[in-house]
TORKOLLO-35116 format. One line per 2 residues: number of its first residue (from 1); their letters; for each residue z, x, y of C-alpha. Coordinates in Angstrom, 1 decimal, always signed. Last residue first. Layout:
// TORKOLLO-35116
NUM) A) Z X Y  ...
This chain:
// TORKOLLO-35116
570) ET) -12.2 +16.2 -4.9  -8.4 +16.2 -5.4
568) AA) -6.1 +13.8 -3.8  -6.6 +10.7 -6.1
566) EI) -3.2 +10.9 -7.8  -1.5 +11.3 -4.0
564) TV) -3.9 +8.5 -2.5  -0.6 +5.6 -1.9
562) RL) +2.3 +8.1 -0.8  +0.2 +10.4 +0.8
560) VE) -2.1 +8.6 +3.0  +1.2 +6.2 +3.7
558) EV) +2.9 +9.3 +4.9  +0.3 +10.4 +6.9
556) TT) +0.6 +7.2 +9.4  -1.8 +4.1 +9.7
554) IG) -4.0 +2.4 +11.8  -4.3 +5.5 +14.3
552) AL) -7.8 +6.1 +14.0  -7.0 +9.1 +12.3
550) MK) -5.0 +7.9 +9.5  -7.6 +4.9 +8.9
548) RL) -10.1 +7.8 +8.1  -7.4 +10.0 +6.2
546) AS) -6.9 +6.5 +3.7  -11.0 +6.4 +3.5
544) KR) -11.2 +10.2 +2.7  -8.4 +9.9 +0.1
542) LT) -10.2 +6.9 -1.7  -13.2 +8.8 -2.0
540) QM) -16.1 +7.9 -0.1  -19.6 +8.5 -2.1
538) GN) -22.3 +10.3 -0.5  -24.2 +11.6 -3.5
536) KI) -22.6 +14.7 -3.6  -19.6 +12.8 -3.8
534) AA) -20.9 +10.8 -6.8  -22.0 +13.5 -8.8
532) KR) -18.9 +15.0 -8.6  -17.1 +11.8 -9.5
530) IE) -19.9 +12.0 -12.4  -19.0 +15.1 -13.5
528) ID) -15.2 +14.5 -13.1  -15.8 +11.1 -15.3
526) SA) -17.1 +12.9 -17.9  -20.5 +13.3 -19.5
524) NR) -21.8 +10.8 -22.2  -25.7 +12.0 -21.3
522) LI) -26.4 +8.5 -20.7  -23.6 +8.3 -18.3
520) LE) -25.1 +11.2 -16.7  -28.3 +10.2 -16.6
518) RI) -27.0 +6.8 -14.7  -25.3 +8.9 -12.3
516) ED) -28.6 +10.5 -11.3  -30.7 +7.1 -10.9
514) TV) -27.7 +6.0 -8.9  -24.6 +3.7 -10.0
512) EM) -23.1 +3.5 -6.0  -20.1 +4.0 -5.9
510) VE) -17.4 +2.6 -3.5  -13.9 +3.9 -2.5
508) YI) -11.7 +1.8 -1.0  -8.7 +1.8 +1.5
506) GI) -7.3 -1.8 +2.4  -5.4 -2.7 +4.8
504) RG) -1.3 -3.6 +4.8  +1.3 -5.9 +7.4
502) KY) +3.7 -4.5 +9.6  +4.9 -0.7 +9.2
500) GG) +7.8 +0.8 +11.6  +10.3 +0.4 +9.0
498) NC) +9.7 -3.0 +8.4  +8.3 -4.8 +11.9
496) KS) +9.4 -7.2 +14.6  +12.7 -6.0 +15.0
494) CG) +11.8 -2.6 +15.6  +10.5 +1.0 +14.2
492) AG) +9.4 +3.5 +15.5  +6.2 +3.5 +13.8
490) KY) +3.7 +6.2 +13.3  +0.5 +7.7 +15.3
488) LT) -1.6 +10.8 +15.2  -3.6 +12.3 +18.2
486) VI) -5.4 +15.2 +17.1  -5.6 +19.1 +18.6
484) KQ) -8.3 +21.3 +18.0  -11.3 +18.7 +18.0
482) GQ) -14.7 +19.3 +16.3  -15.9 +15.8 +15.8
480) VM) -12.6 +15.0 +13.7  -13.8 +13.7 +10.6
478) ED) -16.7 +16.9 +11.2  -13.5 +19.2 +11.4
476) TV) -12.8 +18.1 +8.0  -9.1 +16.4 +7.2
474) GL) -8.3 +16.9 +3.2  -4.7 +16.6 +3.3
472) PY) -4.5 +20.6 +3.1  -6.4 +21.0 +6.5
470) LK) -4.4 +18.6 +8.2  -2.5 +21.4 +9.7
468) EV) -5.5 +23.3 +10.8  -6.3 +19.8 +13.2
466) PV) -3.2 +20.8 +15.2  -1.2 +17.7 +15.7
464) QY) +0.1 +15.4 +18.3  +2.3 +12.9 +18.6
462) AQ) +1.8 +9.0 +19.1  +4.3 +6.0 +18.9
460) KC) +3.8 +2.4 +17.9  +6.6 +0.4 +18.2
458) NT) +5.1 -2.9 +18.8  +1.8 -2.3 +17.1
456) CI) +3.3 -2.0 +13.6  +1.5 +0.9 +11.8
454) RR) -0.2 -0.8 +9.0  +0.9 -0.4 +5.2
452) VL) -1.8 +1.1 +2.6  -3.7 -1.3 -0.2
450) RQ) -5.6 +0.6 -2.7  -9.0 +0.4 -3.9
448) AE) -11.6 +1.6 -6.7  -15.3 -0.2 -6.3
446) VL) -18.0 +0.5 -9.0  -21.4 -0.5 -8.8
444) TL) -24.6 -1.5 -10.6  -23.5 -1.4 -14.1
442) TS) -25.9 -3.0 -16.5  -28.5 -0.5 -17.7
440) SI) -26.2 +3.0 -17.3  -23.5 +0.9 -19.4
438) LF) -25.3 -0.5 -22.0  -27.4 +2.9 -22.9
436) PD) -23.7 +4.5 -23.2  -22.8 +1.8 -25.8
434) IG) -19.9 -0.1 -24.8  -16.9 +0.6 -27.4
432) MN) -13.9 +0.3 -25.2  -13.7 +3.9 -24.5
430) HL) -17.3 +4.0 -23.0  -16.0 +1.0 -20.8
428) RT) -13.0 +3.2 -19.8  -15.4 +6.6 -19.4
426) VA) -17.6 +4.3 -17.0  -14.5 +2.8 -14.7
424) SP) -13.2 +6.5 -14.5  -16.0 +6.8 -11.7
422) AD) -14.1 +4.6 -9.4  -10.7 +5.6 -9.2
420) NT) -7.4 +5.3 -10.9  -8.2 +2.7 -13.5
418) HL) -7.5 -1.0 -14.1  -10.6 -3.3 -14.8
416) TS) -11.7 -5.6 -12.8  -14.9 -7.9 -13.4
414) FV) -17.8 -9.3 -11.4  -20.9 -10.4 -13.5
412) LQ) -24.5 -11.1 -11.7  -26.8 -12.8 -14.5
410) GT) -30.0 -12.1 -15.7  -30.0 -11.0 -19.5
408) LA) -28.4 -7.2 -19.0  -25.4 -9.0 -16.7
406) AQ) -24.3 -11.6 -19.5  -24.7 -8.7 -22.2
404) VA) -22.5 -6.4 -20.4  -19.6 -9.4 -19.8
402) IK) -20.3 -10.0 -23.3  -19.4 -6.6 -24.7
400) AT) -16.6 -6.3 -22.3  -15.0 -9.4 -23.5
398) ET) -15.2 -8.3 -27.2  -13.9 -4.9 -26.5
396) DR) -10.9 -5.8 -24.7  -9.1 -6.5 -21.6
394) IE) -12.2 -7.4 -19.0  -10.5 -9.0 -16.3
392) GV) -10.9 -11.9 -13.9  -14.1 -12.6 -15.4
390) LI) -16.3 -13.4 -12.3  -19.9 -15.1 -13.0
388) ID) -22.6 -15.5 -10.9  -26.2 -17.2 -11.8
386) PA) -24.4 -19.6 -14.0  -27.5 -21.8 -16.7
384) QR) -24.0 -23.3 -18.4  -24.8 -22.1 -21.8
382) LF) -23.4 -18.4 -20.6  -20.2 -20.0 -19.8
380) AR) -19.4 -20.8 -23.2  -19.2 -17.1 -24.0
378) LG) -17.1 -16.5 -20.7  -14.6 -18.9 -21.9
376) TA) -14.7 -17.5 -25.7  -14.6 -13.8 -24.5
374) FT) -12.1 -14.9 -21.3  -10.0 -16.4 -23.9
372) LG) -9.8 -20.0 -24.7  -8.3 -20.4 -28.0
370) VE) -5.8 -23.6 -27.6  -2.9 -21.4 -26.8
368) PN) -4.8 -18.8 -25.3  -5.2 -20.9 -22.0
366) VN) -7.6 -18.6 -19.7  -8.0 -21.1 -16.6
364) VQ) -11.3 -22.4 -15.4  -13.0 -22.3 -11.8
362) TI) -16.3 -23.8 -10.7  -17.0 -22.7 -7.2
360) GQ) -18.0 -25.4 -4.3  -14.8 -24.7 -2.4
358) LI) -12.8 -21.7 -4.0  -9.2 -22.6 -5.3
356) YE) -6.9 -19.5 -5.4  -4.8 -18.0 -7.8
354) VP) -7.0 -19.3 -11.1  -4.4 -17.5 -13.9
352) DE) -5.9 -15.6 -15.9  -9.3 -16.3 -14.6
350) IT) -12.6 -17.3 -15.7  -15.1 -18.0 -12.7
348) MI) -17.9 -19.7 -12.5  -20.8 -19.8 -9.6
346) NV) -24.2 -21.8 -9.2  -26.6 -20.9 -6.6
344) EP) -28.1 -23.5 -4.7  -25.2 -24.7 -2.8
342) RN) -24.2 -21.4 -1.3  -21.3 -19.1 -2.0
340) LT) -22.5 -15.7 -1.9  -20.0 -14.7 +0.8
338) AL) -17.5 -16.6 -0.6  -17.7 -14.5 -4.0
336) AS) -17.5 -11.3 -2.4  -14.1 -12.6 -0.5
334) YL) -12.8 -13.9 -3.7  -13.4 -10.8 -5.9
332) TT) -12.1 -8.4 -2.5  -8.9 -10.8 -2.6
330) SK) -8.3 -10.5 -6.3  -8.9 -6.6 -6.2
328) GS) -5.6 -6.7 -3.2  -4.1 -3.4 -4.5
326) GT) -1.4 -5.6 -6.0  -1.9 -4.4 -10.0
324) PG) -3.3 -1.1 -9.8  -6.9 -0.5 -8.7
322) TI) -10.5 -1.4 -10.4  -13.5 -3.7 -9.0
320) LI) -16.2 -3.8 -11.3  -19.9 -4.9 -10.3
318) LG) -22.3 -5.7 -13.7  -25.9 -6.4 -12.4
316) YP) -28.4 -9.4 -11.7  -29.9 -10.6 -8.7
314) LR) -28.9 -8.3 -6.2  -26.7 -9.5 -3.2
312) IT) -23.4 -7.8 -4.1  -25.6 -4.3 -4.2
310) KL) -26.5 -4.8 -0.2  -23.0 -6.1 +0.8
308) FL) -21.2 -3.2 -1.1  -23.5 -0.8 +1.0
306) QL) -23.0 -2.0 +3.9  -19.6 -2.4 +3.6
304) VE) -19.3 +1.3 +3.1  -21.4 +2.1 +5.7
302) PE) -19.1 -0.1 +8.4  -15.7 +1.0 +6.8
300) FG) -13.5 -1.4 +4.2  -10.7 -2.8 +5.8
298) LK) -10.6 -6.2 +4.7  -11.6 -7.5 +8.0
296) EL) -15.1 -7.3 +7.6  -15.2 -8.5 +4.3
294) DL) -13.8 -12.2 +5.4  -12.2 -14.2 +2.9
292) CL) -9.1 -13.4 +4.8  -5.9 -15.3 +2.0
290) AS) -2.8 -16.4 +4.7  -4.1 -20.4 +4.3
288) SD) -4.1 -20.0 +0.3  -0.5 -18.6 +0.3
286) LI) -0.1 -17.1 -3.6  +3.6 -16.2 -3.6
284) RL) +4.3 -14.2 -7.0  +7.7 -15.1 -8.1
282) VA) +9.4 -13.0 -10.6  +12.6 -13.7 -12.8
280) KE) +15.0 -11.6 -14.9  +16.8 -13.3 -17.9
278) GY) +19.9 -12.1 -18.8  +21.8 -9.1 -18.7
276) VV) +19.9 -7.2 -21.2  +16.6 -8.8 -20.0
274) PL) +14.4 -12.0 -21.1  +11.6 -12.3 -19.0
272) IS) +10.6 -15.4 -16.6  +7.4 -14.8 -14.8
270) VR) +6.1 -17.9 -12.2  +3.1 -17.7 -10.2
268) FD) +4.0 -19.6 -6.8  +1.5 -22.0 -4.9
266) IE) +1.9 -22.7 -1.3  +0.1 -25.9 +0.4
264) RN) +1.0 -25.7 +4.6  +2.9 -27.7 +6.4
262) DI) +6.1 -25.3 +7.0  +6.4 -25.4 +3.5
260) LM) +5.0 -27.7 +0.9  +5.4 -26.0 -2.4
258) KI) +3.6 -25.8 -5.7  +4.9 -24.3 -8.8
256) RG) +3.7 -22.2 -11.6  +4.5 -21.0 -15.2
254) DQ) +5.1 -18.2 -17.2  +7.8 -17.7 -20.2
252) PK) +8.9 -14.8 -22.0  +11.3 -15.1 -24.9
250) RT) +14.9 -15.6 -25.6  +16.5 -17.6 -22.8
248) ET) +14.6 -21.2 -23.9  +17.0 -24.0 -23.1
246) VD) +15.2 -24.7 -19.6  +11.9 -24.6 -20.7
244) LK) +9.2 -24.7 -18.2  +8.1 -27.1 -15.9
242) SM) +8.0 -24.6 -12.7  +10.3 -26.5 -10.9
240) IK) +12.9 -26.7 -14.0  +12.1 -23.2 -14.6
238) IR) +13.3 -22.1 -11.1  +16.2 -24.7 -10.9
236) AI) +17.4 -22.6 -14.0  +16.8 -19.4 -12.9
234) IA) +18.9 -20.7 -9.8  +22.1 -21.8 -12.0
232) NY) +21.5 -18.4 -13.9  +22.2 -16.7 -10.4
230) VD) +24.9 -18.7 -9.8  +26.9 -18.0 -12.6
228) HP) +26.1 -14.5 -12.6  +27.5 -13.6 -9.2
226) FF) +24.9 -13.6 -6.5  +23.7 -10.5 -4.4
224) TE) +21.4 -10.6 -1.5  +17.9 -9.2 +0.6
222) ER) +17.2 -6.2 -1.4  +13.6 -5.0 +0.0
220) AV) +10.7 -4.4 -2.3  +7.5 -2.7 -0.5
218) GD) +4.1 -3.3 -0.7  +3.9 -4.9 +2.8
216) IR) +7.1 -7.3 +1.9  +8.7 -7.6 -1.3
214) YR) +11.6 -9.7 -1.5  +14.5 -8.6 -3.3
212) LR) +17.6 -11.0 -4.6  +20.3 -9.0 -7.1
210) CK) +22.8 -10.3 -9.6  +25.9 -9.3 -10.1
208) KE) +28.5 -7.2 -12.8  +25.8 -6.2 -15.3
206) FP) +22.6 -6.8 -14.0  +20.6 -9.6 -13.1
204) EL) +16.9 -9.6 -11.3  +15.5 -12.2 -9.3
202) HI) +12.3 -10.9 -7.5  +10.4 -12.8 -5.0
200) DS) +6.8 -11.8 -4.4  +4.3 -10.9 -1.7
198) AK) +6.8 -11.6 +0.9  +5.3 -13.0 +4.3
196) KR) +9.2 -13.4 +6.1  +8.5 -16.8 +6.3
194) VA) +7.3 -17.2 +2.5  +10.2 -15.2 +1.0
192) TI) +12.7 -17.3 +3.4  +11.2 -20.7 +1.9
190) II) +11.9 -19.5 -1.5  +15.2 -18.3 -1.2
188) NN) +16.1 -21.4 +0.7  +14.2 -23.9 -2.2
186) AL) +16.7 -22.0 -4.6  +19.5 -22.3 -2.6
184) KV) +19.0 -26.1 -1.8  +18.6 -26.9 -5.3
182) IP) +22.0 -25.0 -6.0  +23.8 -26.6 -3.4
180) EE) +22.0 -30.1 -4.8  +23.5 -30.2 -8.0
178) EA) +20.2 -30.4 -10.6  +20.4 -26.7 -11.6
176) LK) +24.0 -27.4 -12.6  +23.1 -29.5 -15.5
174) AT) +20.6 -27.3 -16.7  +23.7 -24.4 -16.6
172) DV) +26.3 -26.1 -18.6  +29.4 -24.8 -17.3
170) AG) +31.7 -22.5 -19.5  +33.6 -20.4 -16.9
168) SI) +32.9 -20.2 -13.4  +31.8 -22.6 -10.8
166) HE) +34.5 -23.3 -8.7  +33.4 -25.4 -6.1
164) VE) +34.5 -22.7 -3.9  +31.9 -20.4 -5.1
162) IN) +29.0 -23.3 -4.7  +30.3 -23.3 -1.4
160) AQ) +30.1 -19.3 -1.0  +26.4 -19.5 -1.6
158) VK) +25.7 -22.5 +0.4  +26.7 -20.3 +3.2
156) EL) +25.0 -17.2 +2.2  +21.4 -19.6 +1.6
154) ES) +22.6 -21.1 +5.3  +22.7 -17.8 +6.7
152) IT) +19.4 -16.6 +4.9  +17.7 -19.8 +6.5
150) KD) +19.5 -18.9 +9.7  +17.6 -15.7 +9.6
148) IE) +14.4 -16.7 +9.0  +14.7 -19.4 +11.8
146) TT) +15.7 -16.9 +14.3  +19.5 -16.0 +15.4
144) EE) +20.3 -15.8 +19.3  +23.0 -18.1 +19.6
142) KL) +24.7 -16.0 +16.3  +23.6 -12.3 +17.4
140) LF) +26.7 -10.3 +18.1  +28.8 -10.8 +14.8
138) KN) +26.2 -11.6 +12.1  +23.1 -9.8 +13.5
136) VM) +24.9 -6.6 +14.7  +26.5 -6.2 +11.5
134) QK) +23.4 -6.8 +9.5  +21.4 -4.1 +11.8
132) ID) +24.5 -1.6 +11.2  +23.3 -2.2 +7.3
130) NP) +20.0 -1.6 +8.2  +20.4 +1.6 +10.1
128) TA) +22.3 +3.1 +7.4  +26.0 +3.9 +7.6
126) IV) +27.1 +7.3 +8.5  +31.0 +8.0 +10.1
124) PK) +31.6 +9.1 +13.6  +35.1 +9.3 +15.0
122) IN) +34.6 +9.3 +18.8  +38.5 +9.7 +20.8
120) FG) +38.2 +6.9 +23.0  +37.5 +7.1 +27.0
118) TS) +35.5 +3.9 +26.2  +32.2 +4.6 +28.5
116) LK) +32.7 +8.6 +28.4  +33.6 +8.7 +24.4
114) LD) +30.5 +6.9 +23.6  +27.9 +8.1 +26.0
112) DL) +29.3 +11.8 +24.6  +28.2 +10.4 +21.0
110) VF) +25.0 +9.1 +21.5  +24.1 +12.3 +23.6
108) IN) +25.3 +14.4 +20.9  +23.2 +12.8 +18.0
106) FP) +24.1 +14.8 +15.1  +26.1 +11.7 +13.7
104) DP) +22.7 +10.0 +12.7  +22.9 +6.3 +11.4
102) IA) +25.8 +5.7 +13.7  +29.4 +3.8 +12.3
100) VV) +32.1 +4.3 +15.2  +35.8 +5.0 +14.2
98) LT) +37.9 +4.5 +17.6  +40.4 +7.1 +18.1
96) NS) +43.3 +6.6 +20.8  +45.4 +9.0 +18.0
94) KK) +48.4 +6.7 +17.4  +46.1 +3.2 +18.5
92) DF) +44.0 +4.2 +15.6  +40.7 +1.7 +16.2
90) SV) +38.2 +0.5 +13.3  +34.6 +0.4 +12.1
88) PF) +32.6 -0.2 +15.6  +28.8 -0.3 +15.4
86) VN) +26.1 +1.5 +16.4  +22.5 +0.6 +16.6
84) HK) +22.1 +2.8 +20.2  +20.3 -0.1 +22.3
82) EI) +22.3 -2.9 +20.5  +26.0 -1.2 +20.7
80) FT) +25.6 -0.4 +24.1  +24.3 -3.4 +25.5
78) RP) +27.4 -5.2 +23.5  +30.1 -3.2 +25.1
76) LL) +32.1 -1.5 +22.6  +35.6 -2.4 +22.4
74) NI) +34.9 -6.2 +21.8  +34.2 -5.2 +18.1
72) VS) +37.7 -3.7 +17.8  +38.8 -7.0 +18.7
70) EE) +37.1 -9.2 +16.6  +38.4 -7.5 +13.7
68) IE) +36.6 -5.6 +11.3  +37.3 -6.3 +7.2
66) YE) +34.9 -3.8 +5.6  +33.4 -3.9 +2.3
64) SL) +30.1 -4.9 +4.1  +29.8 -1.6 +6.6
62) YV) +29.2 -0.2 +3.8  +30.4 +4.1 +4.5
60) FE) +29.4 +7.4 +4.2  +32.4 +9.7 +5.2
58) FG) +31.2 +13.0 +7.2  +31.3 +16.6 +5.7
56) KQ) +27.7 +17.9 +6.3  +26.0 +17.8 +2.9
54) RA) +28.2 +14.7 +1.8  +27.1 +12.9 +5.2
52) LF) +23.4 +14.3 +4.2  +23.9 +12.9 +0.6
50) SL) +24.7 +9.4 +1.6  +22.5 +9.1 +4.5
48) LV) +19.3 +10.3 +2.3  +20.7 +8.2 -0.5
46) EE) +20.9 +4.8 +1.4  +17.7 +5.3 +3.2
44) TI) +15.7 +5.5 -0.7  +14.5 +8.4 -2.4
42) YG) +11.2 +9.5 -3.5  +9.2 +7.0 -1.7
40) LN) +7.0 +8.9 +0.5  +8.7 +8.0 +3.7
38) VL) +12.1 +8.2 +2.3  +11.1 +11.7 +1.6
36) IS) +9.6 +12.1 +5.0  +12.5 +11.0 +6.5
34) GL) +15.2 +13.3 +4.8  +12.7 +16.4 +5.3
32) KE) +13.0 +15.6 +9.1  +9.5 +15.9 +11.2
30) GT) +7.3 +18.6 +12.1  +3.9 +16.9 +11.0
28) QK) +2.1 +19.6 +9.1  +5.2 +21.8 +7.9
26) QL) +7.2 +18.8 +7.0  +4.1 +17.3 +4.9
24) TL) +4.6 +20.8 +3.1  +7.9 +20.3 +2.7
22) AE) +7.6 +17.1 +1.7  +5.1 +18.3 -1.4
20) EL) +7.1 +21.0 -2.5  +10.2 +18.2 -2.9
18) QK) +8.3 +16.1 -5.0  +7.1 +19.0 -7.2
16) PT) +10.5 +20.3 -7.8  +12.0 +16.6 -8.6
14) II) +14.0 +13.9 -6.6  +16.9 +12.3 -7.6
12) KA) +17.8 +14.7 -10.6  +21.5 +15.1 -8.5
10) AI) +20.3 +19.1 -8.7  +17.1 +18.1 -7.3
8) LM) +18.7 +15.9 -4.5  +21.3 +19.0 -3.6
6) DG) +18.1 +21.2 -3.7  +16.3 +19.3 -1.2
4) LR) +19.4 +18.7 +1.2  +20.6 +22.1 +1.4
2) QM) +23.5 +24.1 +0.6  +25.9 +25.1 +3.0
């Protein structure tokens, strides 16, 4: 029998390096290889189960494709279905066989219980836990549906009504976008996303159907699919809501929507992009009521927070926050400004766009169409006598030079860069044409960050691991205070979370620019040399920050590897 890892490599779904990483983690935690690959994000749960089915000779099914009779569903006790997350599919009277969808067909105890409780022969088929859960919600939990589930259910009904009304063929999409069913459908998509605490809404067209996904805790999850005509009407509706050109389908467009949802005013940043089968829309949800402006609650370790606070209170200098899109940079910057915001301090920001309005701070939106870029805005700021300046992002040499000049002449300047870690920011500035002596004179601190998912407190489970198995991850005896066995945690998955995780927390790498590092910058030292010096001076790396949260029971081993894999070497 071919091994799972070999099958996935043969199908070019994972690489040998990814398999090797997962096998190493398996030795350390004792978890199943498939589960590790899913948690690392290399494969989906659906891919895992379909390959396991092929490997073990079971049938893999999509329950949504079956018309399951109510008489078949009633053959299994409701309590049994909910407890074991299984679902009856069909029943053959001749052979007295009940076909049951189950995520793990090797769970002998569940299969034996099924046989004993029903008296039938049991034929297991494999389905994803989420697929089974949706069927349970659809058939058995109608009277217990939450407000969010009601919204999704209503969304499906509206979609069905539209199809019945014959929205196919040559239809005026713009006119259709004003019809009540489409207005209601678009509103439901947005309201559901907000209630599910999503950060982004993804609407994507493909050849045969179009997909809706919500990004929750940094991971995109499928919600539903639409026929093309309905989808095009939804996109047109979103364009109308964000005051974009409905007739323009050939070039990208950006806009904003403001809505009152559950008595909260919420902004949406809209991006429309022409793709092969139509237009893709992404709505970034900006919920100011959910914005945490308390630096102590973002995830900084106490000694790291102390260093960060000390540096941002300096009267001048350049402070850079680095990390990929969606890593929480804006939240950190806004929290820093909120900490420094006082009536006697003139704080000005130029952003693309302004994400959250902060009382008492002058905020400016970039507008390239009228010549208002980061560089021109920053140049104008210097004539407004600012004490603190926030530049949303240093994208080019001109902006970098003006920001450095401002820091050199007495302003405290905050900005962001896209680099993998803190030391790389020095190399990035140098590559932008900033002279080393200017970098060493102005740069005071670089902070790199990522977000890891928190373990759900409702289904949190403990397990023990020998410390020696954690050494390859970077755990040291000092971090575990000499213990030989450590207790780690993971989420089992429940109705209140997303696969064992709920919410996110930051991990941080804060590099203070000391005299030693200034000397290295002046010598044009590589980021590797700067990194070594920073670690020697006490800099906590991203990996170490993540490991500390893992040992504290906040996140999992899988999250540490998923988020800090590129920053693992020290």
